[in-house]
N, C-alpha and C positions, 0 to 999 in steps of 0.2 A: 859728223853725220854725212851720209852719202845719199844722193838722189838718184833714183832709177825710174825709167818709164818703160812699162811693159805693154805690148800690143796684145789685146785680148779679144777673142771672138766668142760670140754667143750671148753677150749682154744686150738686152733689148728694152729694158724698162727700169723704172725707179726701184723696183723690188730687186732686180739684179744688182743695181748699183749699191743698194744698202747691204745686200748679202756679202758682196766683195769687201766693202768698207769695214763691216763688222768683223769678218773673218780675219782679214789682214791686220786691221787695227788692234786686234786683241793679242797679236804676237808680241812677245818680249823683244824689244829692240827697235820696234817700229814707232816713229815719231808722228807721222801723219800719212794719210791716204787720200788721194783725190782721184775720183773716177770720172771719165768723160765718155758718155755714151756716144756722142757724136763722132769723136775721134777714135773710139774703141781702145782707149788707153787707161792704164792705172799707173798713177805717179805715186811713188812711195819714198818717204824720207826714212832712212834706217841707220842704225849704228852697226857697221860691219863687224865690230868686235863682239856683238851680241847675237846677230842673226845673219845668215847667208842669203843671198838672192835666190838660191835654189829652194829654200824653205818657203819663200813668198810665192814662187812659181807653183810649188806643190800645193800650197794652201788654196790658191785660186783654182787650180785644176781639180782639187778635191771638192770644191763647191760646184763643179760641173761646167767650167768654162775652159777654153783652150788658150794657153799662152803661146803666141806664135813668134814672138821676138823679145 
């Protein structure tokens, strides 16, 4: 398993947090998702043999948020 932390803009409430958790958490290869509204980060534990970081970025952006790092 690999851990990544993405800086995400546009999340402002618990609805945003839940939306990102649900979308990313449903992807095959994702073990866990932690969202911090205060830090504007999304921490993801993933299996790189099953999913690429780019897919996680695309999923967050598809939900309407900007991944900036």
